[in-house]
PASEZA-394159 format. One record per residue: residue number from 1; x, y, z of N, C-alpha, C, CB in turn. Coordinates in Angstrom, 2 decimals. Each point is the difference from the previous one (the first is absolute). Glycine has a CB too. Layout:
N
- resi, n_east, n_north, n_up, ca_east, ca_north, ca_up, c_east, c_north, c_up, cb_east, cb_north, cb_up
- NUM, X, Y, Z, X, Y, Z, X, Y, Z, X, Y, Z
...
end
This chain:
100
- resi, n_east, n_north, n_up, ca_east, ca_north, ca_up, c_east, c_north, c_up, cb_east, cb_north, cb_up
- 1, -17.75, -34.51, 7.54, 0.35, 1.10, 1.12, -1.60, 1.05, 0.03, 3.33, 0.07, -0.67
- 2, -2.29, 0.11, 2.49, -1.11, 1.38, 0.50, 1.26, 1.25, -0.38, -1.90, -1.27, 2.69
- 3, 0.63, 2.05, -2.80, 0.45, 1.39, -0.20, 0.67, 0.67, 1.31, -1.92, 0.18, -1.77
- 4, 2.85, -0.60, 2.51, -0.64, 0.01, 1.46, 0.93, 1.56, -0.17, -0.46, -3.12, 1.68
- 5, 1.24, 3.88, -2.72, 0.36, 1.19, 0.20, -1.04, 0.83, 0.08, 1.85, -0.46, -0.92
- 6, -3.07, 0.33, -0.44, -0.58, 0.62, -0.02, -0.36, 1.61, 0.63, -0.01, -2.34, -0.57
- 7, -0.04, 2.02, 2.18, -0.06, 0.74, 1.00, 0.21, 1.36, -0.59, 0.68, -1.78, 1.61
- 8, 0.91, 2.17, -1.74, -0.20, 0.25, -1.07, 0.92, 1.37, -0.32, -2.33, -1.36, 0.18
- 9, 1.02, 1.07, -1.41, -0.91, 0.70, -1.11, 0.63, -0.75, -1.40, -0.43, 2.70, 1.38
- 10, 1.33, -3.51, -0.99, 0.75, -0.21, -1.32, -0.54, -1.70, -0.94, 2.46, 1.66, 1.50
- 11, -2.74, -1.39, -2.90, -1.17, -1.45, 0.07, 0.75, 0.35, -1.52, -3.09, -0.36, 1.98
- 12, 5.13, -0.45, -1.50, 0.57, 0.29, -1.05, -0.11, -1.15, -0.28, 1.24, 1.78, 0.20
- 13, -1.92, -2.80, -1.06, -0.26, -0.49, -0.97, 1.04, -0.04, -1.26, -2.08, 0.57, 1.08
- 14, 3.02, -1.34, -0.67, 1.66, 0.31, -0.64, 0.50, -1.41, 0.05, 0.70, 2.58, 1.00
- 15, -0.08, -2.86, -2.69, 0.66, -1.28, 0.47, 0.79, 0.58, -0.48, -1.05, -2.01, 0.19
- 16, 2.58, 1.13, -0.13, 1.53, -0.01, 0.15, -0.01, -0.77, -1.28, 0.81, 0.04, 2.73
- 17, -0.64, 1.00, -3.58, 0.09, -0.89, -1.26, 1.66, 0.31, -0.99, -3.26, 0.18, -0.07
- 18, 4.00, -0.58, -0.40, 1.53, -0.02, -0.77, 1.00, -0.90, 0.51, -0.26, 2.28, -0.44
- 19, 1.34, -2.34, -0.11, 0.83, -1.02, 0.20, 0.26, -0.65, 1.32, 0.79, 1.04, -1.75
- 20, -1.10, 0.48, 2.62, 0.39, -1.06, 1.61, -1.35, 0.74, 0.81, 3.50, -0.27, 0.34
- 21, -3.57, 0.15, 1.10, -1.24, 0.44, 0.69, 0.16, 1.10, 0.70, -0.69, -2.01, 0.14
- 22, 2.59, 2.03, 0.25, -0.28, 1.03, 0.48, -0.40, 1.62, -1.50, 1.81, -1.56, 2.60
- 23, -0.74, 1.24, -3.83, -0.07, 1.20, -1.06, -1.62, 0.05, -0.66, 2.89, -0.39, -0.72
- 24, -3.82, -0.86, 1.46, -1.68, 0.05, -0.10, -0.70, 0.67, 0.24, 0.09, -1.28, 0.19
- 25, 0.18, 0.92, 1.59, -0.80, 0.62, 1.02, 0.13, 1.78, -0.85, 0.70, -2.08, 2.76
- 26, 1.17, 2.67, -2.95, 0.44, 1.27, 0.14, -1.11, 0.98, -1.62, 3.24, -1.11, 1.51
- 27, -3.04, -0.11, -2.51, -0.83, 0.21, -0.89, -1.04, 0.51, 0.28, 0.84, -1.34, -0.82
- 28, -1.76, 0.70, 1.90, -1.70, -0.82, -0.28, -0.32, 1.76, 0.79, -0.38, -4.03, 0.52
- 29, 1.63, 4.42, 0.63, -0.60, 1.41, 0.94, 0.36, 0.85, -0.47, -0.05, -0.54, 1.84
- 30, 1.47, 0.65, -2.73, -0.35, 1.58, -0.68, -0.92, 0.06, -1.17, 2.29, 0.69, 0.57
- 31, -2.08, -1.69, -1.20, -1.72, 0.01, -0.26, -1.95, 0.57, -0.03, 1.93, -1.14, 0.46
- 32, -1.37, 0.45, 1.52, -1.18, 0.45, 0.83, 0.43, 1.72, -0.25, -0.45, -2.44, 2.15
- 33, 0.66, 2.81, -1.05, 0.42, 1.22, -0.53, 0.20, 1.30, -0.96, 0.21, -1.49, 1.00
- 34, 0.01, 1.12, -1.92, 0.31, -0.23, -1.14, -1.91, 0.68, -1.36, 2.49, -2.68, 1.57
- 35, -2.94, 1.38, -0.86, -1.44, 0.29, -1.10, -1.16, 0.28, 1.63, 0.52, -2.37, -3.12
- 36, -0.09, 3.08, 4.05, -0.37, 0.63, 1.19, -1.16, -0.36, 0.71, 1.08, 1.57, -0.92
- 37, -0.67, -3.27, 0.85, -0.39, -0.68, 1.45, 0.79, -0.29, 0.84, -1.35, -0.80, -0.85
- 38, 2.10, 1.27, 1.16, 0.52, 0.69, 1.03, -0.17, 1.08, -0.25, 1.31, -1.26, 0.59
- 39, -1.28, 1.62, 0.63, -0.57, 2.17, 0.11, 1.51, -0.20, 0.74, -3.59, 1.20, 0.76
- 40, 4.99, 0.24, -0.78, 0.39, 0.52, 1.44, -0.43, 0.02, 0.73, 0.68, 0.80, -0.44
- 41, 0.24, -1.68, 1.76, -1.01, 0.06, 1.40, -0.23, -1.33, 0.41, -1.31, 2.04, -0.62
- 42, 0.91, -3.02, -0.26, -1.40, -1.75, 0.09, 1.79, -0.42, 0.48, -3.07, -0.83, -2.85
- 43, 2.07, 0.53, 4.20, 1.47, -0.95, 0.59, -0.35, -1.62, -0.55, 0.51, 1.61, 2.77
- 44, 1.07, -2.38, -3.00, -0.93, -0.91, -0.93, 0.59, -1.17, 2.05, 0.29, 0.52, -4.62
- 45, 0.02, -1.45, 3.82, -0.42, -1.67, 1.10, 1.31, 0.22, 0.83, -1.30, -2.32, -1.86
- 46, 0.92, 1.76, 3.13, 1.41, -0.71, 0.86, 0.71, -0.51, -1.69, -1.25, -1.36, 3.21
- 47, 2.38, 0.93, -3.35, 1.27, -0.70, -0.89, -0.43, -0.77, 0.51, 1.99, 0.95, -0.53
- 48, -1.91, -1.47, 1.57, -0.95, -1.54, 0.34, -1.07, -0.95, -0.33, 0.63, 0.98, 1.14
- 49, -1.32, 0.42, -1.11, -1.74, -0.48, -0.32, 0.23, 0.02, -1.40, -1.74, 1.16, 1.92
- 50, 2.23, -0.01, -3.10, -0.38, -0.04, -0.39, 0.98, -2.04, -0.91, -1.28, 3.55, 0.71
- 51, 2.05, -3.56, 0.04, 0.94, -1.05, -0.50, -0.98, -1.72, 0.06, 2.57, 1.79, 1.17
- 52, -3.59, -1.39, 0.27, -0.84, -0.75, 0.38, -0.84, -0.59, -1.26, 0.14, 1.28, 2.23
- 53, -1.45, -0.06, -2.79, -1.42, 0.45, -0.92, 1.15, -0.90, -0.98, -1.83, 3.08, 0.55
- 54, 2.76, -2.96, -1.25, 0.59, 0.28, -0.63, 1.25, -1.45, -0.93, -0.92, 2.53, 1.79
- 55, 0.80, -3.14, -0.37, 0.86, -1.00, 0.28, 0.70, -0.21, -1.27, -1.37, -1.00, 1.82
- 56, 3.01, 1.94, -0.60, 0.40, -0.14, -0.83, 1.77, 0.32, 1.16, -2.54, 0.55, -2.48
- 57, 3.08, -0.31, 2.41, 0.86, 0.30, 1.01, 0.58, 1.33, 1.15, 0.18, -1.64, -1.76
- 58, -0.07, 2.35, 2.22, -0.28, 1.19, 1.26, 1.05, 0.69, -0.79, -0.72, -1.03, 2.78
- 59, 2.27, 0.12, -3.03, 0.99, 0.82, 0.01, 0.11, 0.49, -1.23, 1.00, -1.00, 1.67
- 60, -2.02, 0.61, -2.18, -0.49, 0.25, -1.88, -0.58, 0.86, -0.76, -0.21, -1.60, 0.26
- 61, -1.26, 1.48, 1.08, -0.26, 1.64, 0.35, 0.73, 1.23, 0.59, -1.58, -1.21, 0.17
- 62, 1.93, 1.01, 0.65, 0.99, 0.59, 0.58, 1.27, 0.89, -1.23, -0.66, -2.16, 2.14
- 63, 1.37, 1.51, -2.62, 1.03, 0.41, -0.81, -0.83, 0.91, -0.72, 1.60, -2.00, -0.08
- 64, -2.59, 1.66, -1.01, -0.69, 0.30, -0.79, -0.59, 1.46, 0.86, -0.31, -2.69, -1.29
- 65, -0.44, 2.39, 2.79, -0.53, 1.87, 0.28, 2.13, 0.58, 0.23, -3.75, -0.24, 2.31
- 66, 4.73, -0.03, -2.09, 0.71, 1.19, 0.04, 0.67, 0.49, -0.68, -0.13, -0.38, 1.33
- 67, 0.03, -0.82, -2.27, 1.04, 0.64, -1.60, -1.57, 1.22, -0.74, 2.15, -3.43, -1.10
- 68, -3.49, 3.07, 1.50, -0.68, 1.02, -1.07, 0.15, 1.29, 1.64, -2.39, -1.96, -2.53
- 69, 3.19, 2.35, 3.37, -0.60, 0.27, 0.68, 0.81, 0.92, 0.16, -1.26, -1.65, 0.60
- 70, 2.99, 1.10, -2.14, 1.13, 0.28, 0.03, 0.04, 1.61, -0.77, 0.73, -2.83, 0.15
- 71, -2.02, 2.04, -1.02, -0.49, 0.30, -1.49, -0.81, 0.96, 0.26, 0.08, -2.09, -1.11
- 72, -0.73, 2.24, 1.67, -1.00, 1.07, 1.05, -1.84, -0.42, -0.36, 2.24, 2.59, -0.23
- 73, -2.03, -2.89, 0.45, -0.85, -0.82, -0.72, -1.25, -0.36, 1.29, 2.22, -1.06, -1.98
- 74, -1.48, 0.15, 3.02, -0.72, 0.07, 1.11, 0.92, 1.10, 1.28, -1.17, -2.79, -0.83
- 75, 0.65, 3.04, 1.88, 0.50, 0.19, 1.56, -0.29, -0.73, 0.93, -0.02, 1.76, -0.37
- 76, 0.81, -2.79, 0.86, -0.19, -0.47, 1.50, 0.62, 0.86, 0.90, -0.07, -2.24, -0.60
- 77, -0.65, 2.72, 2.03, 0.24, -0.38, 1.14, 0.15, -0.59, 1.19, -0.24, 0.76, -1.13
- 78, 1.17, -1.02, 1.48, -0.29, -1.33, 1.20, -1.14, 0.95, 0.73, 2.83, -1.55, 0.59
- 79, -3.57, 1.16, -0.13, -1.15, -0.22, 0.80, -0.79, 0.51, -0.69, 0.71, -0.07, 1.95
- 80, -0.88, 0.89, -3.82, -0.61, 0.00, 0.08, -0.68, -0.56, -1.70, 0.66, 1.50, 2.48
- 81, 0.03, -2.89, -2.32, -0.56, -0.87, -1.39, 1.34, 1.26, -1.04, -3.91, -1.02, 0.55
- 82, 3.21, -0.17, -1.81, -0.02, 0.44, -1.48, -0.84, 1.29, -0.65, 0.33, -2.47, -0.05
- 83, -0.20, 3.15, -0.82, -0.99, 0.45, -0.29, 0.39, 0.42, -1.61, -0.82, 0.60, 2.65
- 84, -0.32, -0.09, -3.49, 0.73, -0.13, -1.20, 0.13, 2.00, -0.22, -1.19, -3.16, -1.20
- 85, 2.66, 3.48, 1.11, 0.42, 1.70, -0.52, -1.07, 0.72, -0.31, 1.98, -0.54, -1.06
- 86, -1.59, 1.58, 0.93, -0.13, 1.15, -0.50, 0.58, 0.59, -1.30, -0.27, 0.01, 2.15
- 87, -0.30, 0.14, -3.52, 1.24, -0.89, -1.25, -1.01, 1.00, -0.05, 1.51, -2.81, -0.83
- 88, -0.22, 3.78, -0.68, 0.04, 0.96, -0.36, -0.53, 0.01, -1.58, 1.73, 0.37, 1.93
- 89, -2.45, 0.58, -1.92, -0.98, -0.23, -0.92, 1.12, 0.10, -1.46, -2.53, 1.15, 1.64
- 90, 2.73, -2.72, -2.81, 0.67, 0.61, -1.18, -0.48, 1.32, -0.42, 0.36, -2.18, -0.70
- 91, 0.96, 2.76, 0.09, -0.44, 1.08, -1.08, -1.01, 0.10, -0.77, 1.73, 0.03, -0.03
- 92, -2.95, 1.57, -0.24, -0.34, -0.18, -1.17, 0.31, 0.86, -0.46, -1.31, -1.12, 0.19
- 93, 0.97, 0.29, -2.19, 0.76, 0.61, -0.87, 0.03, 1.94, 0.61, -0.83, -2.37, -2.28
- 94, 1.73, 2.88, 1.11, -0.01, 1.19, -0.08, 0.22, 0.65, -0.76, 0.14, -0.31, 1.28
- 95, -0.45, 1.70, -2.03, 0.24, 0.30, -0.69, 1.37, 0.06, -0.95, -1.83, 0.50, 1.32
- 96, 1.67, -0.41, -2.09, 2.11, -0.02, -0.66, 0.50, 1.70, 0.15, -0.22, -2.26, -2.72
- 97, 0.94, 1.64, 3.61, 0.91, 0.95, 0.42, 0.00, 0.79, 1.49, -0.12, 0.11, -2.49
- 98, -1.26, -1.03, 2.80, -0.06, 1.44, 1.00, 0.50, -0.83, 0.93, -2.08, 1.77, -0.47
- 99, 3.24, -0.86, 1.72, 0.06, -1.06, 1.24, -0.37, -0.10, 1.40, 1.39, -0.14, -1.24
- 100, -1.23, -0.81, 2.13, -0.80, -0.06, 0.85, -0.03, 0.65, 0.77, -0.07, -1.38, -0.41
end
């Protein structure tokens, strides 16, 4: 398998795991964002390229991307590709009784 999308600067090294391919792909992408392997603004490979590299159907990747866009993990703009969204950091601990 060739990393034809490596020119995008994203070295995904993802392995879809779980009950279904779409769900597994979504979980792998979420984890890559959570751990910082995919930083905000990182351009992801096209659904066609990623599907070919993973050996899965393009619709599976497109559906996973669409769901992650709806959840706020990714941003997709026609002609600009799909990128990792800027997500707010989880709230840190606050002093007891302090108001944000």
